[in-house]
C-alpha positions as a Python dict, from the first residue, in 0.01 Angstrom:
ca = {
    (1, 'M'): (0, 0, 0),
    (2, 'V'): (-210, 190, -254),
    (3, 'S'): (-136, 222, -614),
    (4, 'Q'): (-71, 511, -769),
    (5, 'N'): (-306, 408, -1026),
    (6, 'Q'): (-565, 335, -772),
    (7, 'Q'): (-887, 580, -783),
    (8, 'P'): (-1025, 730, -459),
    (9, 'G'): (-1286, 498, -343),
    (10, 'E'): (-1117, 181, -474),
    (11, 'M'): (-951, -108, -301),
    (12, 'A'): (-675, -336, -463),
    (13, 'G'): (-654, -686, -322),
    (14, 'M'): (-383, -958, -367),
    (15, 'N'): (-374, -1323, -243),
    (16, 'A'): (-77, -1444, -86),
    (17, 'Q'): (-39, -1748, -358),
    (18, 'T'): (-203, -1594, -649),
    (19, 'D'): (-269, -1235, -798),
    (20, 'R'): (-632, -1197, -828),
    (21, 'N'): (-651, -840, -918),
    (22, 'I'): (-949, -751, -704),
    (23, 'R'): (-1088, -398, -727),
    (24, 'I'): (-1367, -263, -526),
    (25, 'K'): (-1517, 60, -625),
    (26, 'K'): (-1825, 293, -439),
    (27, 'A'): (-2083, 265, -785),
    (28, 'A'): (-2211, 603, -886),
    (29, 'G'): (-2565, 729, -962),
    (30, 'P'): (-2915, 522, -781),
    (31, 'A'): (-2947, 160, -741),
    (32, 'V'): (-3137, 40, -1064),
    (33, 'A'): (-3437, -27, -835),
    (34, 'D'): (-3433, 329, -712),
    (35, 'K'): (-3422, 471, -1088),
    (36, 'R'): (-3793, 594, -1205),
    (37, 'I'): (-3769, 350, -1544),
    (38, 'E'): (-3683, 2, -1535),
    (39, 'I'): (-3677, -231, -1804),
    (40, 'V'): (-3635, -642, -1794),
    (41, 'E'): (-3682, -899, -2030),
    (42, 'R'): (-3695, -1270, -2043),
    (43, 'K'): (-3728, -1514, -2371),
    (44, 'G'): (-3895, -1852, -2240),
    (45, 'L'): (-3810, -2239, -2344),
    (46, 'G'): (-3981, -2227, -2622),
    (47, 'H'): (-3843, -1873, -2795),
    (48, 'P'): (-3634, -2000, -3104),
    (49, 'D'): (-3321, -1829, -2959),
    (50, 'S'): (-3359, -2021, -2634),
    (51, 'I'): (-3427, -2339, -2797),
    (52, 'C'): (-3073, -2290, -2979),
    (53, 'D'): (-2936, -2225, -2636),
    (54, 'G'): (-3087, -2518, -2481),
    (55, 'V'): (-2980, -2749, -2763),
    (56, 'A'): (-2644, -2612, -2773),
    (57, 'E'): (-2585, -2658, -2409),
    (58, 'A'): (-2722, -3027, -2376),
    (59, 'V'): (-2487, -3122, -2677),
    (60, 'A'): (-2231, -2944, -2462),
    (61, 'Q'): (-2278, -3174, -2191),
    (62, 'A'): (-2315, -3475, -2351),
    (63, 'L'): (-1987, -3445, -2518),
    (64, 'C'): (-1796, -3373, -2194),
    (65, 'Q'): (-1962, -3662, -2044),
    (66, 'G'): (-1835, -3859, -2350),
    (67, 'Y'): (-1495, -3716, -2313),
    (68, 'L'): (-1495, -3825, -1927),
    (69, 'D'): (-1642, -4183, -1994),
    (70, 'T'): (-1390, -4228, -2307),
    (71, 'F'): (-1043, -4062, -2187),
    (72, 'G'): (-1103, -3928, -1844),
    (73, 'K'): (-1079, -3572, -1940),
    (74, 'I'): (-1265, -3308, -2106),
    (75, 'L'): (-1162, -3252, -2470),
    (76, 'H'): (-1168, -2957, -2702),
    (77, 'F'): (-1483, -2870, -2826),
    (78, 'N'): (-1723, -2579, -2869),
    (79, 'T'): (-2079, -2578, -2996),
    (80, 'D'): (-2207, -2190, -2980),
    (81, 'E'): (-2290, -2129, -3301),
    (82, 'T'): (-2598, -2322, -3308),
    (83, 'Q'): (-2863, -2177, -3571),
    (84, 'L'): (-3213, -2208, -3641),
    (85, 'V'): (-3370, -2184, -3951),
    (86, 'A'): (-3722, -2070, -3920),
    (87, 'G'): (-4044, -2327, -4061),
    (88, 'E'): (-4374, -2254, -4203),
    (89, 'S'): (-4716, -2395, -4074),
    (90, 'V'): (-5091, -2318, -4138),
    (91, 'T'): (-5254, -2310, -3807),
    (92, 'G'): (-5644, -2340, -3722),
    (93, 'F'): (-5890, -2407, -3456),
    (94, 'G'): (-5868, -2803, -3367),
    (95, 'G'): (-5517, -2864, -3548),
    (96, 'G'): (-5352, -2693, -3781),
    (97, 'T'): (-4976, -2854, -3990),
    (98, 'T'): (-4663, -2821, -4081),
    (99, 'V'): (-4594, -2692, -4420),
    (100, 'S'): (-4226, -2639, -4398),
    (101, 'P'): (-4023, -2781, -4097),
    (102, 'T'): (-3802, -2561, -3889),
    (103, 'R'): (-3415, -2632, -3946),
    (104, 'L'): (-3163, -2687, -3668),
    (105, 'L'): (-2816, -2633, -3710),
    (106, 'I'): (-2568, -2707, -3464),
    (107, 'V'): (-2194, -2597, -3571),
    (108, 'G'): (-1891, -2562, -3392),
    (109, 'R'): (-1598, -2804, -3338),
    (110, 'A'): (-1510, -3116, -3149),
    (111, 'T'): (-1229, -3341, -3105),
    (112, 'K'): (-1283, -3649, -3316),
    (113, 'E'): (-961, -3814, -3265),
    (114, 'Y'): (-716, -3850, -2954),
    (115, 'E'): (-435, -4035, -2879),
    (116, 'G'): (-516, -4286, -3164),
    (117, 'R'): (-852, -4333, -3062),
    (118, 'K'): (-1176, -4231, -3240),
    (119, 'F'): (-1474, -4021, -3073),
    (120, 'P'): (-1795, -4051, -3227),
    (121, 'A'): (-1854, -3647, -3135),
    (122, 'E'): (-2149, -3608, -3406),
    (123, 'K'): (-2362, -3906, -3293),
    (124, 'I'): (-2354, -3800, -2918),
    (125, 'A'): (-2466, -3461, -3058),
    (126, 'L'): (-2725, -3595, -3249),
    (127, 'D'): (-2862, -3831, -2963),
    (128, 'A'): (-2846, -3519, -2729),
    (129, 'T'): (-3037, -3286, -2960),
    (130, 'H'): (-3311, -3552, -2974),
    (131, 'G'): (-3283, -3632, -2624),
    (132, 'Y'): (-3377, -3208, -2538),
    (133, 'L'): (-3626, -3150, -2792),
    (134, 'N'): (-3833, -3489, -2704),
    (135, 'E'): (-3792, -3393, -2316),
    (136, 'H'): (-3881, -3025, -2317),
    (137, 'F'): (-4133, -2957, -2647),
    (138, 'P'): (-4418, -3237, -2656),
    (139, 'E'): (-4596, -3097, -2968),
    (140, 'L'): (-4280, -3061, -3161),
    (141, 'E'): (-4225, -3406, -3338),
    (142, 'V'): (-3830, -3427, -3414),
    (143, 'G'): (-3756, -3515, -3798),
    (144, 'T'): (-4081, -3408, -3907),
    (145, 'D'): (-4162, -3043, -3770),
    (146, 'I'): (-3801, -2947, -3662),
    (147, 'I'): (-3476, -3144, -3857),
    (148, 'P'): (-3147, -3151, -3701),
    (149, 'D'): (-2834, -3098, -3883),
    (150, 'I'): (-2489, -3161, -3694),
    (151, 'Q'): (-2197, -2975, -3859),
    (152, 'L'): (-1895, -3032, -3602),
    (153, 'G'): (-1560, -2946, -3745),
    (154, 'E'): (-1231, -3083, -3620),
    (155, 'G'): (-1135, -3000, -3260),
    (156, 'S'): (-752, -3018, -3187),
    (157, 'G'): (-647, -3248, -2892),
    (158, 'D'): (-318, -3020, -2897),
    (159, 'L'): (-518, -2754, -2739),
    (160, 'Q'): (-586, -2976, -2460),
    (161, 'D'): (-217, -2850, -2293),
    (162, 'V'): (-458, -2533, -2177),
    (163, 'F'): (-709, -2737, -1997),
    (164, 'G'): (-441, -2817, -1735),
    (165, 'D'): (-370, -3131, -1559),
    (166, 'D'): (-592, -3278, -1293),
    (167, 'D'): (-406, -3083, -1004),
    (168, 'T'): (-369, -2753, -1200),
    (169, 'V'): (-626, -2451, -1286),
    (170, 'P'): (-708, -2437, -1667),
    (171, 'R'): (-578, -2115, -1862),
    (172, 'S'): (-831, -1917, -2034),
    (173, 'N'): (-853, -1973, -2374),
    (174, 'D'): (-954, -1592, -2457),
    (175, 'T'): (-934, -1246, -2347),
    (176, 'S'): (-1287, -1183, -2242),
    (177, 'Y'): (-1508, -1060, -1994),
    (178, 'G'): (-1851, -1175, -1781),
    (179, 'V'): (-2094, -988, -1622),
    (180, 'G'): (-2270, -1029, -1270),
    (181, 'F'): (-2509, -879, -1022),
    (182, 'A'): (-2707, -908, -710),
    (183, 'P'): (-2926, -877, -562),
    (184, 'L'): (-3191, -921, -835),
    (185, 'T'): (-3476, -605, -815),
    (186, 'E'): (-3843, -711, -780),
    (187, 'T'): (-3922, -644, -1133),
    (188, 'E'): (-3635, -881, -1233),
    (189, 'K'): (-3784, -1165, -1007),
    (190, 'V'): (-4105, -1103, -1137),
    (191, 'V'): (-4005, -1168, -1478),
    (192, 'K'): (-3813, -1447, -1429),
    (193, 'N'): (-4044, -1614, -1219),
    (194, 'V'): (-4333, -1575, -1424),
    (195, 'E'): (-4186, -1739, -1698),
    (196, 'Q'): (-4084, -2027, -1523),
    (197, 'R'): (-4333, -2107, -1341),
    (198, 'L'): (-4573, -2046, -1662),
    (199, 'N'): (-4377, -2331, -1833),
    (200, 'G'): (-4385, -2500, -1507),
    (201, 'T'): (-4658, -2563, -1309),
    (202, 'F'): (-4889, -2383, -1506),
    (203, 'G'): (-4815, -2565, -1846),
    (204, 'A'): (-4785, -2873, -1689),
    (205, 'S'): (-5194, -2864, -1607),
    (206, 'H'): (-5269, -2652, -1940),
    (207, 'P'): (-5125, -2819, -2247),
    (208, 'E'): (-5276, -2510, -2458),
    (209, 'I'): (-5014, -2309, -2352),
    (210, 'G'): (-4707, -2360, -2575),
    (211, 'Q'): (-4304, -2339, -2473),
    (212, 'D'): (-4258, -1988, -2660),
    (213, 'I'): (-4343, -1750, -2354),
    (214, 'K'): (-4177, -1392, -2327),
    (215, 'I'): (-4195, -1136, -2109),
    (216, 'M'): (-4126, -788, -2127),
    (217, 'A'): (-4166, -572, -1797),
    (218, 'K'): (-4162, -183, -1802),
    (219, 'R'): (-4143, -53, -1442),
    (220, 'E'): (-4190, 307, -1386),
    (221, 'D'): (-4206, 440, -1053),
    (222, 'N'): (-4425, 184, -846),
    (223, 'H'): (-4607, 37, -1120),
    (224, 'I'): (-4506, -256, -1331),
    (225, 'E'): (-4654, -342, -1683),
    (226, 'L'): (-4594, -674, -1787),
    (227, 'T'): (-4636, -775, -2195),
    (228, 'V'): (-4676, -1153, -2215),
    (229, 'A'): (-4660, -1350, -2544),
    (230, 'V'): (-4753, -1696, -2513),
    (231, 'A'): (-4798, -1941, -2786),
    (232, 'I'): (-5135, -2116, -2751),
    (233, 'V'): (-5127, -2443, -2947),
    (234, 'D'): (-5411, -2468, -3197),
    (235, 'Q'): (-5526, -2879, -3107),
    (236, 'Y'): (-5604, -2773, -2768),
    (237, 'V'): (-5852, -2500, -2868),
    (238, 'D'): (-6185, -2522, -3068),
    (239, 'S'): (-6296, -2160, -3092),
    (240, 'L'): (-6193, -1782, -3050),
    (241, 'A'): (-6385, -1794, -2711),
    (242, 'E'): (-6193, -2063, -2597),
    (243, 'Y'): (-5862, -1883, -2694),
    (244, 'D'): (-5949, -1534, -2506),
    (245, 'A'): (-6052, -1757, -2168),
    (246, 'I'): (-5734, -1928, -2193),
    (247, 'L'): (-5548, -1564, -2193),
    (248, 'E'): (-5772, -1438, -1921),
    (249, 'D'): (-5635, -1749, -1691),
    (250, 'V'): (-5269, -1685, -1814),
    (251, 'E'): (-5344, -1286, -1694),
    (252, 'Q'): (-5492, -1419, -1370),
    (253, 'F'): (-5195, -1664, -1300),
    (254, 'V'): (-4926, -1407, -1414),
    (255, 'T'): (-5086, -1104, -1177),
    (256, 'S'): (-5109, -1365, -897),
    (257, 'V'): (-4721, -1474, -938),
    (258, 'A'): (-4610, -1133, -986),
    (259, 'T'): (-4782, -1025, -634),
    (260, 'E'): (-4553, -1277, -459),
    (261, 'Y'): (-4211, -1080, -558),
    (262, 'T'): (-4355, -708, -525),
    (263, 'D'): (-4625, -514, -343),
    (264, 'K'): (-4587, -264, -682),
    (265, 'S'): (-4941, -235, -889),
    (266, 'I'): (-4948, -467, -1189),
    (267, 'T'): (-5083, -469, -1509),
    (268, 'V'): (-5071, -746, -1734),
    (269, 'H'): (-5093, -745, -2145),
    (270, 'T'): (-5122, -1087, -2302),
    (271, 'N'): (-5064, -1125, -2646),
    (272, 'N'): (-5088, -785, -2756),
    (273, 'A'): (-5041, -821, -3143),
    (274, 'D'): (-5380, -996, -3130),
    (275, 'S'): (-5612, -910, -3441),
    (276, 'P'): (-5940, -1101, -3415),
    (277, 'D'): (-6128, -943, -3660),
    (278, 'E'): (-5839, -986, -3907),
    (279, 'D'): (-5792, -1337, -3807),
    (280, 'S'): (-5488, -1273, -3637),
    (281, 'I'): (-5403, -1471, -3319),
    (282, 'Y'): (-5116, -1668, -3166),
    (283, 'L'): (-5189, -2004, -3249),
    (284, 'T'): (-4920, -2257, -3327),
    (285, 'T'): (-4910, -2629, -3404),
    (286, 'T'): (-4608, -2682, -3231),
    (287, 'G'): (-4624, -2425, -2911),
    (288, 'T'): (-4319, -2222, -3090),
    (289, 'S'): (-4308, -1944, -3324),
    (290, 'A'): (-3991, -2115, -3498),
    (291, 'E'): (-4268, -2270, -3716),
    (292, 'M'): (-4416, -1933, -3804),
    (293, 'G'): (-4094, -1758, -3983),
    (294, 'D'): (-3901, -1658, -3636),
    (295, 'D'): (-3542, -1771, -3660),
    (296, 'G'): (-3311, -1805, -3375),
    (297, 'S'): (-2965, -1825, -3272),
    (298, 'V'): (-2719, -1917, -2931),
    (299, 'G'): (-2650, -1628, -2753),
    (300, 'R'): (-2928, -1345, -2884),
    (301, 'G'): (-3195, -1410, -2608),
    (302, 'N'): (-3155, -1428, -2237),
    (303, 'R'): (-2779, -1358, -2075),
    (304, 'A'): (-2626, -1624, -1821),
    (305, 'N'): (-2872, -1550, -1525),
    (306, 'G'): (-3151, -1597, -1738),
    (307, 'L'): (-3238, -1202, -1796),
    (308, 'I'): (-3210, -977, -2057),
    (309, 'T'): (-3142, -610, -1862),
    (310, 'P'): (-3047, -289, -2061),
    (311, 'D'): (-3029, -123, -1707),
    (312, 'R'): (-2760, -331, -1614),
    (313, 'P'): (-2374, -416, -1749),
    (314, 'M'): (-2437, -728, -1982),
    (315, 'S'): (-2181, -932, -2194),
    (316, 'M'): (-2219, -1007, -2512),
    (317, 'E'): (-2112, -1348, -2501),
    (318, 'A'): (-2275, -1649, -2579),
    (319, 'S'): (-2251, -1879, -2243),
    (320, 'S'): (-2435, -2204, -2399),
    (321, 'G'): (-2249, -2456, -2592),
    (322, 'K'): (-1918, -2318, -2479),
    (323, 'N'): (-1646, -2546, -2328),
    (324, 'P'): (-1691, -2552, -1957),
    (325, 'V'): (-1328, -2594, -1841),
    (326, 'N'): (-1163, -2285, -1957),
    (327, 'H'): (-1369, -2093, -2189),
    (328, 'V'): (-1409, -1765, -2001),
    (329, 'G'): (-1702, -1640, -2221),
    (330, 'K'): (-1878, -1916, -1995),
    (331, 'I'): (-1704, -1960, -1690),
    (332, 'Y'): (-1709, -1571, -1615),
    (333, 'N'): (-2060, -1499, -1711),
    (334, 'L'): (-2171, -1776, -1486),
    (335, 'L'): (-1907, -1707, -1234),
    (336, 'S'): (-1973, -1306, -1185),
    (337, 'T'): (-2352, -1428, -1119),
    (338, 'E'): (-2297, -1672, -827),
    (339, 'I'): (-2027, -1431, -695),
    (340, 'A'): (-2217, -1146, -682),
    (341, 'E'): (-2507, -1348, -503),
    (342, 'A'): (-2280, -1548, -245),
    (343, 'V'): (-2099, -1165, -206),
    (344, 'V'): (-2437, -985, -115),
    (345, 'A'): (-2581, -1306, 81),
    (346, 'E'): (-2257, -1307, 286),
    (347, 'V'): (-2180, -925, 339),
    (348, 'D'): (-2467, -746, 507),
    (349, 'G'): (-2547, -381, 406),
    (350, 'I'): (-2477, -408, 28),
    (351, 'K'): (-2800, -280, -183),
    (352, 'Q'): (-2629, -347, -525),
    (353, 'L'): (-2334, -510, -645),
    (354, 'H'): (-2203, -511, -1018),
    (355, 'L'): (-1891, -768, -1059),
    (356, 'R'): (-1671, -769, -1405),
    (357, 'L'): (-1453, -1046, -1454),
    (358, 'V'): (-1189, -985, -1732),
    (359, 'S'): (-973, -1258, -1834),
    (360, 'Q'): (-634, -1272, -2032),
    (361, 'I'): (-583, -1542, -2250),
    (362, 'G'): (-329, -1787, -2125),
    (363, 'R'): (-360, -1669, -1759),
    (364, 'P'): (-536, -1916, -1519),
    (365, 'I'): (-907, -1887, -1485),
    (366, 'D'): (-882, -1851, -1101),
    (367, 'E'): (-653, -1496, -1140),
    (368, 'P'): (-873, -1272, -1378),
    (369, 'H'): (-678, -962, -1538),
    (370, 'V'): (-936, -791, -1309),
    (371, 'A'): (-1195, -856, -1103),
    (372, 'S'): (-1405, -501, -1083),
    (373, 'A'): (-1695, -460, -828),
    (374, 'E'): (-1915, -168, -801),
    (375, 'I'): (-2127, -144, -479),
    (376, 'I'): (-2426, 38, -356),
    (377, 'S'): (-2426, 29, 15),
    (378, 'E'): (-2771, 3, 207),
    (379, 'E'): (-2870, 353, 375),
    (380, 'G'): (-2664, 423, 715),
    (381, 'V'): (-2392, 181, 577),
    (382, 'E'): (-2076, 333, 480),
    (383, 'F'): (-1887, 220, 214),
    (384, 'D'): (-1555, 191, 385),
    (385, 'E'): (-1741, -82, 607),
    (386, 'L'): (-1751, -324, 324),
    (387, 'E'): (-1454, -319, 150),
    (388, 'S'): (-1265, -589, 313),
    (389, 'E'): (-1535, -810, 373),
    (390, 'V'): (-1654, -797, -12),
    (391, 'M'): (-1272, -828, -107),
    (392, 'A'): (-1229, -1152, 81),
    (393, 'A'): (-1567, -1316, -49),
    (394, 'I'): (-1460, -1236, -417),
    (395, 'D'): (-1120, -1415, -307),
    (396, 'D'): (-1276, -1704, -168),
    (397, 'E'): (-1501, -1758, -460),
    (398, 'L'): (-1249, -1719, -742),
    (399, 'A'): (-1034, -2004, -518),
    (400, 'D'): (-1311, -2259, -599),
    (401, 'I'): (-1374, -2177, -954),
    (402, 'T'): (-1309, -2547, -1106),
    (403, 'D'): (-1628, -2641, -921),
    (404, 'L'): (-1809, -2475, -1132),
    (405, 'T'): (-1738, -2688, -1441),
    (406, 'K'): (-1824, -2997, -1266),
    (407, 'R'): (-2178, -2849, -1176),
    (408, 'V'): (-2200, -2690, -1552),
    (409, 'I'): (-2153, -3059, -1681),
    (410, 'N'): (-2389, -3189, -1430),
    (411, 'G'): (-2660, -2945, -1553),
    (412, 'D'): (-2687, -2780, -1179),
    (413, 'L'): (-2652, -2439, -1384),
    (414, 'S'): (-2855, -2271, -1684),
    (415, 'T'): (-2686, -2076, -1935),
    (416, 'F'): (-2993, -1900, -1997),
}
């Protein structure tokens, strides 16, 4: 039966045992890949915002594991308010020095006592912070170049009941929403893979490349321009000529990676703000602009799928550092992306799918207030042919929602 409030081209779904409130709608307008202009951005691993995201999530994972080891269950916590206060450095060919350290403030709440037992939340958080920074930033000396400060307020063991028992689905902690989409456009694939590989295989063999890499893509019709900002570590560079040669290598590598994901023409601009005549180039001592006055904050950078996409619907929720049991600001952003990708992989004929999951506080997280999917079908495929398959695929994914929590704790899913 069709609801009186249901719009044309929209299909409602209800599971036999749970009301998942799934709505399927034909999207208006062209797909993002068919628009004349497309903008995509990614802030790399060492960007100050990404540093905050990475540390907040590392702390969250460590707290989860600590709670499981101690109490057999995850208790109430959130560490999604991590802030970075930039430092100051003096750079120069052959090596510079840190003048004023960067300060990293890990802020949030954590249960420190449960059923009469104490829990060392702040020590676990500090150890996780040191571990993450040491693993990912070889030129950044923790305690000298960057100083972490843990300030976790007392969480409440009384909030444990909203998590649910082992055999029940947790209830949403908030009224919020998450957004996901699939498939990625060629431009989105280029941006994501270029940064990851610059900070991966290329960076591994080029220590002069810092981890602070930002990619901005502008696609106009069939041409993609990539503006790439790459922090260069000064101790590995002895002259401007060496600096320029490194940037040439970066441009060649970026172009090579980009052509793996698109046949469109590519132009690469690297460190476009450099003014060598004014002795202004992107040299750093630690590989991140955090040493040069660039502050950071959780949730101010990449969305949960690792991209910043103004041509797509986005949620402003910060995913990193949130509790993965019932915090829908995290769960629904990760889950909506996974559902969109799974549906596109399972159902033939979808050109573009945008999915919004809206929660209602106190409601089981596998029963969203609405799961709204907007679809553009491939040419020659009727929208009506897709509705029932898409609905069934979304319903199946929602039924397995608690598995996502396990994968987040294990570090299998990136939140930025």
